PQR file with spaces between the fields and no chain letter, atoms N, CA, C, O and H, PARSE charges and radii, in Angstrom:
ATOM       1  N    MET     1      25.174  -14.186    3.784 -0.4000 1.5000
ATOM       2  CA   MET     1      24.807  -14.209    2.152 -0.0000 2.0000
ATOM       3  C    MET     1      23.574  -13.060    2.343  0.5500 1.7000
ATOM       4  O    MET     1      22.835  -12.980    3.323 -0.5500 1.4000
ATOM       5  N    ALA     2      23.548  -12.003    0.878 -0.4000 1.5000
ATOM       6  CA   ALA     2      22.656  -11.280    1.059 -0.0000 2.0000
ATOM       7  C    ALA     2      21.386  -11.658    0.833  0.5500 1.7000
ATOM       8  O    ALA     2      21.495  -12.799    0.383 -0.5500 1.4000
ATOM       9  H    ALA     2      24.149  -12.069    0.082  0.4000 1.0000
ATOM      10  N    GLU     3      20.271  -11.384    0.878 -0.4000 1.5000
ATOM      11  CA   GLU     3      18.580  -12.117    0.470 -0.0000 2.0000
ATOM      12  C    GLU     3      18.165  -11.214   -0.394  0.5500 1.7000
ATOM      13  O    GLU     3      18.063   -9.990   -0.305 -0.5500 1.4000
ATOM      14  H    GLU     3      20.182  -10.458    1.244  0.4000 1.0000
ATOM      15  N    GLU     4      17.887  -12.126   -1.426 -0.4000 1.5000
ATOM      16  CA   GLU     4      17.382  -10.993   -2.367 -0.0000 2.0000
ATOM      17  C    GLU     4      15.896  -10.754   -2.161  0.5500 1.7000
ATOM      18  O    GLU     4      15.014  -11.513   -1.760 -0.5500 1.4000
ATOM      19  H    GLU     4      17.969  -13.120   -1.498  0.4000 1.0000
ATOM      20  N    ARG     5      15.859   -9.107   -2.664 -0.4000 1.5000
ATOM      21  CA   ARG     5      14.247   -8.761   -2.555 -0.0000 2.0000
ATOM      22  C    ARG     5      13.380   -9.219   -3.767  0.5500 1.7000
ATOM      23  O    ARG     5      13.719   -9.704   -4.846 -0.5500 1.4000
ATOM      24  H    ARG     5      16.575   -8.490   -2.990  0.4000 1.0000
ATOM      25  N    ARG     6      12.129   -8.909   -3.242 -0.4000 1.5000
ATOM      26  CA   ARG     6      11.038   -9.192   -3.613 -0.0000 2.0000
ATOM      27  C    ARG     6      10.608   -8.133   -4.617  0.5500 1.7000
ATOM      28  O    ARG     6      10.422   -6.951   -4.327 -0.5500 1.4000
ATOM      29  H    ARG     6      11.854   -8.516   -2.365  0.4000 1.0000
ATOM      30  N    LYS     7      10.530   -8.429   -5.286 -0.4000 1.5000
ATOM      31  CA   LYS     7       9.454   -7.557   -5.885 -0.0000 2.0000
ATOM      32  C    LYS     7       8.114   -7.631   -6.674  0.5500 1.7000
ATOM      33  O    LYS     7       8.121   -8.436   -7.606 -0.5500 1.4000
ATOM      34  H    LYS     7      10.681   -9.389   -5.522  0.4000 1.0000
ATOM      35  N    PHE     8       7.090   -7.009   -6.489 -0.4000 1.5000
ATOM      36  CA   PHE     8       5.934   -6.812   -6.382 -0.0000 2.0000
ATOM      37  C    PHE     8       5.367   -5.883   -7.261  0.5500 1.7000
ATOM      38  O    PHE     8       5.842   -4.748   -7.239 -0.5500 1.4000
ATOM      39  H    PHE     8       7.084   -6.355   -5.732  0.4000 1.0000
ATOM      40  N    THR     9       4.244   -6.185   -8.201 -0.4000 1.5000
ATOM      41  CA   THR     9       3.436   -5.773   -8.924 -0.0000 2.0000
ATOM      42  C    THR     9       2.919   -4.531   -8.775  0.5500 1.7000
ATOM      43  O    THR     9       2.410   -4.518   -7.654 -0.5500 1.4000
ATOM      44  H    THR     9       3.858   -7.107   -8.218  0.4000 1.0000
ATOM      45  N    ALA    10       2.766   -3.436   -9.321 -0.4000 1.5000
ATOM      46  CA   ALA    10       1.956   -2.059   -9.076 -0.0000 2.0000
ATOM      47  C    ALA    10       0.718   -2.575   -8.365  0.5500 1.7000
ATOM      48  O    ALA    10       0.504   -2.260   -7.194 -0.5500 1.4000
ATOM      49  H    ALA    10       3.179   -3.447  -10.232  0.4000 1.0000
ATOM      50  N    GLU    11      -0.585   -3.827   -9.457 -0.4000 1.5000
ATOM      51  CA   GLU    11      -1.363   -4.047   -8.892 -0.0000 2.0000
ATOM      52  C    GLU    11      -1.373   -4.292   -7.256  0.5500 1.7000
ATOM      53  O    GLU    11      -1.770   -3.462   -6.437 -0.5500 1.4000
ATOM      54  H    GLU    11      -0.411   -4.082  -10.408  0.4000 1.0000
ATOM      55  N    PHE    12      -0.813   -5.702   -6.931 -0.4000 1.5000
ATOM      56  CA   PHE    12      -0.390   -6.296   -5.944 -0.0000 2.0000
ATOM      57  C    PHE    12      -0.437   -5.201   -5.085  0.5500 1.7000
ATOM      58  O    PHE    12      -1.289   -5.131   -4.200 -0.5500 1.4000
ATOM      59  H    PHE    12      -0.491   -6.376   -7.595  0.4000 1.0000
ATOM      60  N    ARG    13       0.610   -4.128   -5.311 -0.4000 1.5000
ATOM      61  CA   ARG    13       0.390   -3.324   -3.764 -0.0000 2.0000
ATOM      62  C    ARG    13      -0.500   -2.329   -3.849  0.5500 1.7000
ATOM      63  O    ARG    13      -0.660   -1.604   -2.868 -0.5500 1.4000
ATOM      64  H    ARG    13       1.302   -4.184   -6.030  0.4000 1.0000
ATOM      65  N    GLU    14      -1.084   -2.160   -4.791 -0.4000 1.5000
ATOM      66  CA   GLU    14      -2.362   -1.229   -5.157 -0.0000 2.0000
ATOM      67  C    GLU    14      -3.468   -1.638   -3.874  0.5500 1.7000
ATOM      68  O    GLU    14      -3.973   -0.986   -2.960 -0.5500 1.4000
ATOM      69  H    GLU    14      -0.953   -2.749   -5.588  0.4000 1.0000
ATOM      70  N    GLY    15      -3.553   -3.006   -4.302 -0.4000 1.5000
ATOM      71  CA   GLY    15      -4.096   -4.084   -3.809 -0.0000 2.0000
ATOM      72  C    GLY    15      -4.137   -4.080   -1.663  0.5500 1.7000
ATOM      73  O    GLY    15      -4.963   -4.324   -0.783 -0.5500 1.4000
ATOM      74  H    GLY    15      -3.143   -3.536   -5.044  0.4000 1.0000
ATOM      75  N    ALA    16      -3.261   -3.815   -1.720 -0.4000 1.5000
ATOM      76  CA   ALA    16      -2.770   -4.223   -0.464 -0.0000 2.0000
ATOM      77  C    ALA    16      -2.630   -3.044    0.880  0.5500 1.7000
ATOM      78  O    ALA    16      -2.466   -3.041    2.100 -0.5500 1.4000
ATOM      79  H    ALA    16      -2.590   -3.617   -2.434  0.4000 1.0000
ATOM      80  N    VAL    17      -2.875   -1.797   -0.609 -0.4000 1.5000
ATOM      81  CA   VAL    17      -2.942   -0.458    0.119 -0.0000 2.0000
ATOM      82  C    VAL    17      -4.569   -0.236    0.552  0.5500 1.7000
ATOM      83  O    VAL    17      -4.989    0.095    1.661 -0.5500 1.4000
ATOM      84  H    VAL    17      -3.008   -1.800   -1.600  0.4000 1.0000
ATOM      85  N    ARG    18      -5.356   -0.524   -0.683 -0.4000 1.5000
ATOM      86  CA   ARG    18      -6.451   -0.847   -0.643 -0.0000 2.0000
ATOM      87  C    ARG    18      -7.113   -0.970    0.141  0.5500 1.7000
ATOM      88  O    ARG    18      -8.132   -0.343    0.431 -0.5500 1.4000
ATOM      89  H    ARG    18      -5.015   -0.793   -1.584  0.4000 1.0000
ATOM      90  N    ILE    19      -6.346   -2.291    0.873 -0.4000 1.5000
ATOM      91  CA   ILE    19      -7.277   -3.083    2.244 -0.0000 2.0000
ATOM      92  C    ILE    19      -6.831   -2.450    3.387  0.5500 1.7000
ATOM      93  O    ILE    19      -7.186   -3.095    4.374 -0.5500 1.4000
ATOM      94  H    ILE    19      -5.518   -2.800    0.637  0.4000 1.0000
ATOM      95  N    VAL    20      -6.180   -1.425    3.681 -0.4000 1.5000
ATOM      96  CA   VAL    20      -5.824   -1.126    4.339 -0.0000 2.0000
ATOM      97  C    VAL    20      -6.178    0.253    4.924  0.5500 1.7000
ATOM      98  O    VAL    20      -6.100    0.689    6.073 -0.5500 1.4000
ATOM      99  H    VAL    20      -5.891   -0.901    2.880  0.4000 1.0000
ATOM     100  N    THR    21      -6.625    0.843    3.673 -0.4000 1.5000
ATOM     101  CA   THR    21      -7.466    2.088    3.174 -0.0000 2.0000
ATOM     102  C    THR    21      -9.100    2.426    3.303  0.5500 1.7000
ATOM     103  O    THR    21      -9.736    3.400    3.706 -0.5500 1.4000
ATOM     104  H    THR    21      -6.687    0.489    2.740  0.4000 1.0000
ATOM     105  N    GLU    22      -9.330    1.568    2.943 -0.4000 1.5000
ATOM     106  CA   GLU    22     -10.556    1.035    2.128 -0.0000 2.0000
ATOM     107  C    GLU    22     -11.451    0.238    3.200  0.5500 1.7000
ATOM     108  O    GLU    22     -12.628    0.444    3.494 -0.5500 1.4000
ATOM     109  H    GLU    22      -8.813    0.776    2.616  0.4000 1.0000
ATOM     110  N    ILE    23     -10.855   -0.413    3.539 -0.4000 1.5000
ATOM     111  CA   ILE    23     -11.596   -1.529    4.661 -0.0000 2.0000
ATOM     112  C    ILE    23     -10.972   -1.612    6.459  0.5500 1.7000
ATOM     113  O    ILE    23     -11.431   -1.975    7.542 -0.5500 1.4000
ATOM     114  H    ILE    23      -9.898   -0.580    3.300  0.4000 1.0000
ATOM     115  N    GLY    24      -9.906   -1.136    6.027 -0.4000 1.5000
ATOM     116  CA   GLY    24      -9.467   -0.301    7.291 -0.0000 2.0000
ATOM     117  C    GLY    24      -8.911   -1.904    8.249  0.5500 1.7000
ATOM     118  O    GLY    24      -8.986   -1.911    9.478 -0.5500 1.4000
ATOM     119  H    GLY    24      -9.533   -0.842    5.147  0.4000 1.0000
ATOM     120  N    LYS    25      -8.650   -2.518    7.862 -0.4000 1.5000
ATOM     121  CA   LYS    25      -7.581   -3.467    8.636 -0.0000 2.0000
ATOM     122  C    LYS    25      -6.313   -2.525    8.426  0.5500 1.7000
ATOM     123  O    LYS    25      -5.939   -1.896    7.436 -0.5500 1.4000
ATOM     124  H    LYS    25      -8.589   -2.512    6.863  0.4000 1.0000
ATOM     125  N    PRO    26      -5.684   -2.676    9.956 -0.5600 1.5000
ATOM     126  CA   PRO    26      -4.459   -2.277   10.473  0.2800 2.0000
ATOM     127  C    PRO    26      -3.567   -3.079    9.476  0.5500 1.7000
ATOM     128  O    PRO    26      -3.742   -4.155    8.905 -0.5500 1.4000
ATOM     129  N    VAL    27      -2.110   -1.784    9.466 -0.4000 1.5000
ATOM     130  CA   VAL    27      -0.968   -2.287    8.632 -0.0000 2.0000
ATOM     131  C    VAL    27      -0.524   -3.928    8.694  0.5500 1.7000
ATOM     132  O    VAL    27      -0.524   -4.713    7.746 -0.5500 1.4000
ATOM     133  H    VAL    27      -1.967   -0.910    9.930  0.4000 1.0000
ATOM     134  N    PRO    28      -0.118   -4.220   10.216 -0.5600 1.5000
ATOM     135  CA   PRO    28       0.589   -5.427   10.371  0.2800 2.0000
ATOM     136  C    PRO    28      -0.329   -6.694   10.002  0.5500 1.7000
ATOM     137  O    PRO    28       0.032   -7.794    9.586 -0.5500 1.4000
ATOM     138  N    GLU    29      -1.931   -6.104   10.342 -0.4000 1.5000
ATOM     139  CA   GLU    29      -2.578   -7.478   10.436 -0.0000 2.0000
ATOM     140  C    GLU    29      -2.588   -7.957    8.530  0.5500 1.7000
ATOM     141  O    GLU    29      -2.474   -9.106    8.104 -0.5500 1.4000
ATOM     142  H    GLU    29      -2.225   -5.210   10.680  0.4000 1.0000
ATOM     143  N    VAL    30      -2.729   -6.910    7.833 -0.4000 1.5000
ATOM     144  CA   VAL    30      -2.468   -7.141    6.188 -0.0000 2.0000
ATOM     145  C    VAL    30      -1.113   -7.448    6.125  0.5500 1.7000
ATOM     146  O    VAL    30      -0.920   -8.493    5.503 -0.5500 1.4000
ATOM     147  H    VAL    30      -2.822   -5.976    8.179  0.4000 1.0000
ATOM     148  N    ALA    31      -0.215   -6.972    6.500 -0.4000 1.5000
ATOM     149  CA   ALA    31       1.226   -7.306    6.038 -0.0000 2.0000
ATOM     150  C    ALA    31       1.414   -8.783    6.297  0.5500 1.7000
ATOM     151  O    ALA    31       1.723   -9.487    5.336 -0.5500 1.4000
ATOM     152  H    ALA    31      -0.372   -6.123    7.006  0.4000 1.0000
ATOM     153  N    LYS    32       1.248   -9.382    7.602 -0.4000 1.5000
ATOM     154  CA   LYS    32       1.112  -10.618    7.990 -0.0000 2.0000
ATOM     155  C    LYS    32       0.312  -11.347    7.301  0.5500 1.7000
ATOM     156  O    LYS    32       0.767  -12.460    7.038 -0.5500 1.4000
ATOM     157  H    LYS    32       0.997   -8.810    8.383  0.4000 1.0000
ATOM     158  N    ASP    33      -1.225  -11.010    6.723 -0.4000 1.5000
ATOM     159  CA   ASP    33      -1.383  -12.111    5.803 -0.0000 2.0000
ATOM     160  C    ASP    33      -0.944  -12.292    4.478  0.5500 1.7000
ATOM     161  O    ASP    33      -1.058  -13.349    3.857 -0.5500 1.4000
ATOM     162  H    ASP    33      -1.595  -10.105    6.936  0.4000 1.0000
ATOM     163  N    LEU    34      -0.244  -10.848    3.880 -0.4000 1.5000
ATOM     164  CA   LEU    34       0.085  -11.124    2.537 -0.0000 2.0000
ATOM     165  C    LEU    34       1.215  -11.720    2.724  0.5500 1.7000
ATOM     166  O    LEU    34       1.678  -12.266    1.723 -0.5500 1.4000
ATOM     167  H    LEU    34      -0.151   -9.989    4.384  0.4000 1.0000
ATOM     168  N    GLY    35       1.996  -11.816    3.984 -0.4000 1.5000
ATOM     169  CA   GLY    35       3.206  -12.141    4.254 -0.0000 2.0000
ATOM     170  C    GLY    35       4.575  -11.217    3.442  0.5500 1.7000
ATOM     171  O    GLY    35       5.137  -11.584    2.410 -0.5500 1.4000
ATOM     172  H    GLY    35       1.620  -11.372    4.797  0.4000 1.0000
ATOM     173  N    ILE    36       4.800  -10.318    4.007 -0.4000 1.5000
ATOM     174  CA   ILE    36       5.020   -9.006    3.309 -0.0000 2.0000
ATOM     175  C    ILE    36       5.742   -8.261    4.333  0.5500 1.7000
ATOM     176  O    ILE    36       5.919   -8.946    5.341 -0.5500 1.4000
ATOM     177  H    ILE    36       4.343  -10.019    4.846  0.4000 1.0000
ATOM     178  N    ASN    37       6.201   -7.117    4.401 -0.4000 1.5000
ATOM     179  CA   ASN    37       7.581   -6.829    5.520 -0.0000 2.0000
ATOM     180  C    ASN    37       6.576   -5.470    6.224  0.5500 1.7000
ATOM     181  O    ASN    37       6.794   -4.553    5.432 -0.5500 1.4000
ATOM     182  H    ASN    37       6.057   -6.561    3.582  0.4000 1.0000
ATOM     183  N    GLU    38       6.030   -5.165    6.836 -0.4000 1.5000
ATOM     184  CA   GLU    38       5.430   -4.367    7.591 -0.0000 2.0000
ATOM     185  C    GLU    38       5.480   -3.064    7.239  0.5500 1.7000
ATOM     186  O    GLU    38       4.597   -2.358    6.750 -0.5500 1.4000
ATOM     187  H    GLU    38       5.853   -5.910    7.479  0.4000 1.0000
ATOM     188  N    ARG    39       7.292   -2.651    7.715 -0.4000 1.5000
ATOM     189  CA   ARG    39       7.332   -1.318    6.558 -0.0000 2.0000
ATOM     190  C    ARG    39       7.110   -1.118    5.044  0.5500 1.7000
ATOM     191  O    ARG    39       6.879   -0.050    4.477 -0.5500 1.4000
ATOM     192  H    ARG    39       8.010   -3.224    8.112  0.4000 1.0000
ATOM     193  N    SER    40       7.220   -2.302    4.517 -0.4000 1.5000
ATOM     194  CA   SER    40       7.149   -1.772    3.107 -0.0000 2.0000
ATOM     195  C    SER    40       5.793   -1.291    2.585  0.5500 1.7000
ATOM     196  O    SER    40       5.581   -0.394    1.769 -0.5500 1.4000
ATOM     197  H    SER    40       7.408   -3.170    4.979  0.4000 1.0000
ATOM     198  N    LEU    41       4.451   -2.496    3.572 -0.4000 1.5000
ATOM     199  CA   LEU    41       3.401   -2.072    3.329 -0.0000 2.0000
ATOM     200  C    LEU    41       3.057   -0.642    4.073  0.5500 1.7000
ATOM     201  O    LEU    41       2.319    0.136    3.468 -0.5500 1.4000
ATOM     202  H    LEU    41       4.623   -3.225    4.234  0.4000 1.0000
ATOM     203  N    ALA    42       3.521   -0.307    5.246 -0.4000 1.5000
ATOM     204  CA   ALA    42       3.508    1.430    5.498 -0.0000 2.0000
ATOM     205  C    ALA    42       4.134    2.415    4.974  0.5500 1.7000
ATOM     206  O    ALA    42       4.102    3.558    5.430 -0.5500 1.4000
ATOM     207  H    ALA    42       4.121   -0.939    5.737  0.4000 1.0000
ATOM     208  N    SER    43       4.800    2.036    3.900 -0.4000 1.5000
ATOM     209  CA   SER    43       5.253    2.877    3.121 -0.0000 2.0000
ATOM     210  C    SER    43       4.576    3.085    2.117  0.5500 1.7000
ATOM     211  O    SER    43       4.426    4.196    1.610 -0.5500 1.4000
ATOM     212  H    SER    43       4.826    1.108    3.530  0.4000 1.0000
ATOM     213  N    TRP    44       4.072    2.006    1.697 -0.4000 1.5000
ATOM     214  CA   TRP    44       3.528    2.229    0.120 -0.0000 2.0000
ATOM     215  C    TRP    44       1.924    2.935    0.381  0.5500 1.7000
ATOM     216  O    TRP    44       1.293    3.551   -0.478 -0.5500 1.4000
ATOM     217  H    TRP    44       4.194    1.103    2.109  0.4000 1.0000
ATOM     218  N    VAL    45       1.400    2.618    2.016 -0.4000 1.5000
ATOM     219  CA   VAL    45       0.169    3.323    2.032 -0.0000 2.0000
ATOM     220  C    VAL    45       0.687    4.884    2.707  0.5500 1.7000
ATOM     221  O    VAL    45      -0.171    5.751    2.546 -0.5500 1.4000
ATOM     222  H    VAL    45       1.913    2.117    2.713  0.4000 1.0000
ATOM     223  N    SER    46       1.731    5.272    3.304 -0.4000 1.5000
ATOM     224  CA   SER    46       2.164    6.775    3.145 -0.0000 2.0000
ATOM     225  C    SER    46       2.118    7.129    1.829  0.5500 1.7000
ATOM     226  O    SER    46       1.227    7.867    1.408 -0.5500 1.4000
ATOM     227  H    SER    46       2.428    4.567    3.435  0.4000 1.0000
ATOM     228  N    ARG    47       2.850    6.753    1.235 -0.4000 1.5000
ATOM     229  CA   ARG    47       3.049    7.161   -0.698 -0.0000 2.0000
ATOM     230  C    ARG    47       1.877    7.471   -1.363  0.5500 1.7000
ATOM     231  O    ARG    47       1.705    8.402   -2.150 -0.5500 1.4000
ATOM     232  H    ARG    47       3.574    6.154    1.577  0.4000 1.0000
ATOM     233  N    ALA    48       0.855    6.401   -0.898 -0.4000 1.5000
ATOM     234  CA   ALA    48      -0.579    6.538   -1.848 -0.0000 2.0000
ATOM     235  C    ALA    48      -1.273    7.735   -1.462  0.5500 1.7000
ATOM     236  O    ALA    48      -1.702    8.602   -2.224 -0.5500 1.4000
ATOM     237  H    ALA    48       0.995    5.645   -0.259  0.4000 1.0000
ATOM     238  N    LYS    49      -1.375    7.689    0.324 -0.4000 1.5000
ATOM     239  CA   LYS    49      -2.030    9.115    0.893 -0.0000 2.0000
ATOM     240  C    LYS    49      -1.447   10.287    0.361  0.5500 1.7000
ATOM     241  O    LYS    49      -2.016   11.194   -0.248 -0.5500 1.4000
ATOM     242  H    LYS    49      -1.027    6.985    0.942  0.4000 1.0000
ATOM     243  N    ARG    50      -0.335   10.182    0.635 -0.4000 1.5000
ATOM     244  CA   ARG    50       0.754   11.679    0.081 -0.0000 2.0000
ATOM     245  C    ARG    50       0.100   11.799   -1.602  0.5500 1.7000
ATOM     246  O    ARG    50      -0.184   12.941   -1.966 -0.5500 1.4000
ATOM     247  H    ARG    50       0.126    9.445    1.129  0.4000 1.0000
ATOM     248  N    ALA    51      -0.116   10.726   -2.535 -0.4000 1.5000
ATOM     249  CA   ALA    51      -0.057   11.150   -3.781 -0.0000 2.0000
ATOM     250  C    ALA    51      -1.940   11.794   -4.458  0.5500 1.7000
ATOM     251  O    ALA    51      -2.278   12.513   -5.398 -0.5500 1.4000
ATOM     252  H    ALA    51       0.115    9.799   -2.240  0.4000 1.0000
ATOM     253  N    GLU    52      -2.815   10.948   -3.220 -0.4000 1.5000
ATOM     254  CA   GLU    52      -4.181   11.369   -3.146 -0.0000 2.0000
ATOM     255  C    GLU    52      -4.331   13.142   -2.643  0.5500 1.7000
ATOM     256  O    GLU    52      -5.220   13.954   -2.898 -0.5500 1.4000
ATOM     257  H    GLU    52      -2.540   10.364   -2.456  0.4000 1.0000
ATOM     258  N    LYS    53      -3.539   13.229   -2.145 -0.4000 1.5000
ATOM     259  CA   LYS    53      -3.686   15.077   -1.563 -0.0000 2.0000
ATOM     260  C    LYS    53      -3.249   15.578   -2.389  0.5500 1.7000
ATOM     261  O    LYS    53      -3.865   16.595   -2.707 -0.5500 1.4000
ATOM     262  H    LYS    53      -2.817   12.569   -1.938  0.4000 1.0000
ATOM     263  N    ALA    54      -2.003   15.253   -3.235 -0.4000 1.5000
ATOM     264  CA   ALA    54      -1.468   15.815   -4.586 -0.0000 2.0000
ATOM     265  C    ALA    54      -1.950   16.225   -5.715  0.5500 1.7000
ATOM     266  O    ALA    54      -1.542   17.038   -6.544 -0.5500 1.4000
ATOM     267  H    ALA    54      -1.503   14.427   -2.976  0.4000 1.0000
ATOM     268  N    MET    55      -3.547   15.077   -5.598 -0.4000 1.5000
ATOM     269  CA   MET    55      -4.104   15.384   -6.681 -0.0000 2.0000
ATOM     270  C    MET    55      -5.293   16.496   -6.849  0.5500 1.7000
ATOM     271  O    MET    55      -6.066   16.589   -5.896 -0.5500 1.4000
ATOM     272  H    MET    55      -3.878   14.416   -4.925  0.4000 1.0000
ATOM     273  N    PRO    56      -5.467   17.190   -7.769 -0.5600 1.5000
ATOM     274  CA   PRO    56      -6.615   18.039   -7.576  0.2800 2.0000
ATOM     275  C    PRO    56      -8.090   17.728   -7.295  0.5500 1.7000
ATOM     276  O    PRO    56      -8.287   17.054   -8.306 -0.5500 1.4000
ATOM     277  N    GLU    57      -9.151   17.726   -6.723 -0.4000 1.5000
ATOM     278  CA   GLU    57     -10.128   17.442   -6.619 -0.0000 2.0000
ATOM     279  C    GLU    57     -10.488   16.964   -8.278  0.5500 1.7000
ATOM     280  O    GLU    57      -9.932   17.621   -9.159 -0.5500 1.4000
ATOM     281  H    GLU    57      -8.991   18.273   -5.901  0.4000 1.0000
ATOM     282  N    ARG    58     -11.254   16.022   -8.616 -0.4000 1.5000
ATOM     283  CA   ARG    58     -11.819   15.841  -10.055 -0.0000 2.0000
ATOM     284  C    ARG    58     -13.213   16.623   -9.799  0.5500 1.7000
ATOM     285  O    ARG    58     -13.769   16.626   -8.700 -0.5500 1.4000
ATOM     286  H    ARG    58     -11.705   15.489   -7.900  0.4000 1.0000
ATOM     287  N    ARG    59     -13.660   17.218  -10.828 -0.4000 1.5000
ATOM     288  CA   ARG    59     -15.213   17.496  -11.172 -0.0000 2.0000
ATOM     289  C    ARG    59     -16.110   16.975  -11.829  0.5500 1.7000
ATOM     290  O    ARG    59     -15.724   16.740  -12.974 -0.5500 1.4000
ATOM     291  H    ARG    59     -13.209   17.216  -11.720  0.4000 1.0000
ATOM     292  N    THR    60     -17.224   16.656  -11.623 -0.4000 1.5000
ATOM     293  CA   THR    60     -18.322   16.438  -12.910 -0.0000 2.0000
ATOM     294  C    THR    60     -18.998   16.992  -12.796  0.5500 1.7000
ATOM     295  O    THR    60     -19.268   17.696  -11.823 -0.5500 1.4000
ATOM     296  H    THR    60     -17.537   16.847  -10.693  0.4000 1.0000
ATOM     297  N    ARG    61     -19.750   16.816  -14.199 -0.4000 1.5000
ATOM     298  CA   ARG    61     -20.238   17.740  -15.188 -0.0000 2.0000
ATOM     299  C    ARG    61     -21.566   16.925  -14.601  0.5500 1.7000
ATOM     300  O    ARG    61     -22.689   17.181  -15.036 -0.5500 1.4000
ATOM     301  H    ARG    61     -19.530   16.245  -14.990  0.4000 1.0000
């Protein structure tokens, strides 16, 4: 029987990505700590990094 897919809020995904990118914990460790699939987290991190590169830098006045 097929397993039902879990859905995560944007806030949860952003928080998990922040742990990897800002704190520097490895993806496998964060995924295990949060009880999520390592591939999913790696995908979220990759997507966030691509989005960050695509955004023009903000100018401060």
